[in-house]
C-alpha positions in Angstrom: 100.5 126.0 123.3 98.2 123.7 121.3 96.4 120.7 122.9 98.6 117.6 122.0 96.3 115.0 120.2 95.5 111.9 121.8 96.1 108.5 120.5 99.7 106.9 118.6 101.9 108.5 116.1 100.7 106.4 113.3 101.9 107.2 110.0 101.0 105.5 106.5 98.2 104.7 104.1 95.2 102.3 104.6 93.4 100.8 102.1 90.0 100.2 103.4 87.2 98.2 102.0 84.8 100.7 102.8 81.1 98.6 103.7 77.9 99.4 102.3 75.7 101.6 104.6 78.3 103.4 106.3 79.3 106.7 105.5 83.2 107.3 104.5 83.6 109.3 107.2 82.3 106.9 109.5 84.3 104.2 108.3 87.4 106.3 108.7 86.6 107.1 112.2 86.1 103.6 112.8 88.8 102.5 111.5 90.7 105.1 113.0 89.9 104.1 116.4 90.9 100.6 115.7 94.5 102.2 115.1 94.0 104.2 118.0 95.4 106.9 116.0 96.2 110.5 116.5 95.7 111.7 113.0 93.5 110.2 109.7 91.3 111.4 107.1 89.9 109.9 103.5 91.2 110.6 100.1 87.6 111.2 98.5 84.3 109.9 99.6 82.2 107.2 98.7 78.3 107.3 98.7 76.7 104.9 101.6 75.8 102.6 99.2 78.8 102.1 97.5 81.7 99.8 98.7 85.5 99.2 98.3 88.5 101.4 98.1 88.9 104.3 100.0 92.2 104.9 100.6 92.4 106.2 104.6 95.8 108.1 105.5 97.2 108.3 109.1 99.4 110.9 110.3 101.7 112.9 108.1 100.2 110.7 105.4 97.2 113.3 105.5 99.6 115.9 104.3 99.9 114.6 101.1 96.5 113.0 100.7 95.8 115.7 98.1 97.2 114.5 95.3 95.0 111.2 96.0 92.0 113.5 95.4 93.3 113.9 91.6 93.8 110.3 90.9 91.8 108.4 88.9 89.2 106.0 89.8 87.6 103.1 88.8 84.5 101.2 89.7 82.0 98.1 89.0 78.4 98.7 88.8 74.8 97.6 88.2 72.4 99.9 86.3 69.1 98.6 86.4 67.1 100.3 83.8 63.3 101.1 83.2 63.2 103.0 86.4 64.5 106.6 88.0 64.9 107.8 91.1 65.3 111.4 92.5 68.6 110.0 94.1 69.9 108.2 90.9 70.5 105.3 93.1 68.3 102.3 94.6 67.8 104.5 98.0 65.6 107.1 96.3 62.3 107.5 95.8 60.9 106.3 92.3 60.2 109.1 90.2 59.2 107.5 86.7 59.1 103.8 85.4 58.8 102.5 81.9 59.3 98.8 80.5 63.1 97.8 79.5 62.2 94.5 77.7 62.4 95.8 74.3 66.3 97.1 75.6 69.2 94.4 74.0 72.4 94.0 74.8 73.8 95.4 71.7 71.6 98.6 72.4 73.3 99.0 75.7 76.6 98.9 73.9 76.3 100.9 71.2 74.8 103.9 74.1 77.5 103.4 75.8 80.1 104.2 73.5 78.9 107.4 73.1 80.2 108.4 76.6 83.9 106.9 76.2 86.7 109.8 75.9 86.0 113.6 77.5 82.7 114.7 77.9 80.7 117.0 79.8 78.3 115.9 82.7 76.7 117.8 85.1 76.8 116.4 88.9 73.7 114.8 90.6 72.1 116.8 93.3 73.0 114.3 95.4 76.5 114.7 95.0 79.1 116.0 97.5 80.0 118.9 95.6 79.8 121.6 97.5 77.6 125.1 96.7 78.2 128.2 99.3 80.0 125.8 102.0 77.2 123.1 101.6 77.1 119.8 100.4 74.5 119.4 97.4 72.9 116.3 98.9 72.1 118.6 102.0 70.1 120.8 100.1 68.9 118.2 98.2 67.4 116.6 101.2 65.8 120.1 102.0 64.1 119.9 98.5 66.2 122.9 97.1 67.6 122.4 93.8 70.4 124.4 92.5 71.9 124.9 89.2 75.2 123.1 88.5 77.4 123.4 85.5 78.5 120.8 83.6 82.0 119.5 84.5 84.5 118.1 81.8 85.6 114.4 83.0 87.0 111.8 81.3 85.7 108.1 80.9 89.0 106.2 79.6 87.0 103.0 79.6 82.9 101.5 80.0 83.0 97.7 79.5 79.8 95.9 79.6 80.7 93.0 81.4 76.6 91.7 81.7 73.5 92.2 80.5 70.3 90.6 82.1 67.1 91.3 80.0 63.9 92.3 81.3 61.0 94.4 82.3 63.5 96.1 84.6 66.5 95.3 82.6 70.0 95.2 84.7 73.5 96.0 83.3 76.6 95.2 84.8 79.5 97.9 84.1 83.3 98.2 84.5 84.2 101.7 84.7 87.6 103.5 84.5 87.5 107.1 85.0 89.0 110.6 86.0 88.7 112.1 89.1 85.2 114.0 90.2 83.4 111.3 87.4 79.4 110.7 89.4 78.6 106.9 88.5 75.1 107.7 89.3 75.3 110.4 86.7 76.8 108.6 84.0 73.7 105.5 85.0 71.0 108.3 84.6 72.8 109.5 81.3 73.0 105.7 80.2 69.2 105.0 81.0 68.1 108.6 79.1 70.1 107.4 76.4 68.3 104.1 76.0 65.2 105.9 76.8 63.9 104.1 79.6 65.6 105.5 82.7 68.3 104.0 84.8 69.4 104.4 88.2 72.4 102.4 90.3 71.7 99.3 92.3 75.0 98.3 93.2 78.6 100.6 93.3 81.8 99.3 94.2 85.0 101.1 93.8 87.6 98.9 92.4 90.5 101.4 92.5 91.6 104.8 93.6 95.3 105.9 91.5 97.6 103.2 92.4 95.2 101.5 95.2 93.1 98.2 94.2 91.1 95.9 96.1 93.7 93.5 96.2 95.7 95.7 98.7 92.4 96.6 100.5 91.3 95.1 104.3 87.8 95.4 106.1 87.1 96.4 109.3 86.4 93.1 110.6 90.3 91.9 110.1 91.1 95.1 111.7 89.5 94.7 114.3 90.9 90.8 114.7 94.1 92.3 114.8 92.6 95.2 117.8 90.7 92.5 119.9 94.3 90.8 120.2 96.3 94.4 120.9 97.9 93.5 117.7 99.1 96.9 117.0 102.4 95.9 115.0 100.0 93.7 112.8 98.0 96.7 112.3 100.9 99.0 111.1 102.1 96.5 109.3 99.0 96.7 107.0 100.0 100.4 106.3 101.6 101.5 102.8 104.2 103.7 102.7 103.2 108.0 102.4 105.0 108.2 98.6 102.5 105.9 97.2 100.1 108.7 97.5 102.0 110.7 94.9 100.8 108.2 92.1 102.0 110.8 89.2 104.8 112.7 90.2 108.4 112.0 89.6 110.2 110.7 93.0 114.0 112.1 93.4 116.6 111.2 95.3 118.6 113.8 97.6 121.9 113.1 98.1 123.3 113.9 102.2 123.8 117.4 101.5 121.0 118.7 99.5 118.9 116.6 101.9 120.2 118.3 104.7 119.4 121.9 103.4 116.3 120.9 101.7 115.1 119.8 105.2 115.9 122.9 106.3 113.9 124.7 103.9 116.6 126.0 101.3 115.8 125.1 97.9 118.3 122.6 96.4 120.0 121.8 93.2 119.1 117.6 92.2 120.6 115.9 89.0 118.4 114.8 86.8 115.6 116.4 87.9 112.3 117.5 85.9 112.5 121.0 84.5 109.1 121.8 85.7 105.9 120.9 88.6 105.8 119.1 91.2 108.2 116.2 92.7 108.1 113.8 95.4 111.5 113.7 97.5 113.2 110.5 99.2 116.6 110.8 100.9 118.9 108.3 99.8 118.6 105.8 102.7 114.9 105.4 101.2 112.9 107.7 103.6 110.4 109.8 102.4 110.6 113.7 103.2 107.9 115.6 100.9 106.9 117.5 98.0 109.3 119.9 96.1 108.8 122.1 93.1 111.5 122.9 90.3 111.9 126.7 90.2 112.6 128.6 86.9 116.6 128.1 88.1 116.0 124.4 87.8 116.7 124.1 91.4 113.6 122.3 93.8 112.3 124.1 96.3 110.6 122.1 99.8 106.5 122.9 99.3 105.2 120.3 101.8 107.2 117.9 104.3 106.8 115.7 106.9 107.7 116.7 110.3 109.4 113.5 111.4 111.1 110.7 110.2 109.2 107.7 111.8 108.2 107.2 108.3 
């Protein structure tokens, strides 16, 4: 018999505003402790330097966090030109310095335009991407550099929101991009295109899938509620599990179809798509999981919640 998890059976998604200086897992563990949640996981790491939107899944929501990993992201960042670092951000050792005072805002805009669209990007050695089971940043800290294959990503928009000229010119950018985009690599590539080098000095994630900063809560706000033992208030901040499926069609199941699907059987659902994965709700509005369209048009259960608390 398995060991029972300690903590409350909390289900739902918390949009956390991750603070600077903490790892994503560190911020997750603090949020989990505040909620006294039995089970929790996050949906895509942010560097310790970075702040902003970090969706945290509690309980049954952890079963569906993989779909948020595939979601598009948005960031605000500051790129300092004229300096390159070993890590591509302000925490790394300076590896080169050049005078960027001749760089103009128009030159930055022209260079940035070349990165919009589908491009190939080589991940940083200081990324969380794994090689033989180890994150690249762990190898980099040991002085080991390995060959990384270029990955195809999409930059939907790269807007220059401010430019401050100088020997170390600064560029504020707003980026919308596909999963797997490394903003520090984008900053390095932009600096290289301008001939002076560059690195990230500020990075804030403003959106992850359907979740935005406007929905986010910081650890201090959560702690105030915990200090009052206001678990109802904490739970009221959680968003529904089905929001983890931003790109899926959500189907409503009738009573009979819902019953048989929850027993693990494929069912017919009117107006279902012809292929792919779909989210599933009962006609009461309760989310029950994810299904897949079979070749005969029926919907088969693929990942279901194991309770009806949600």
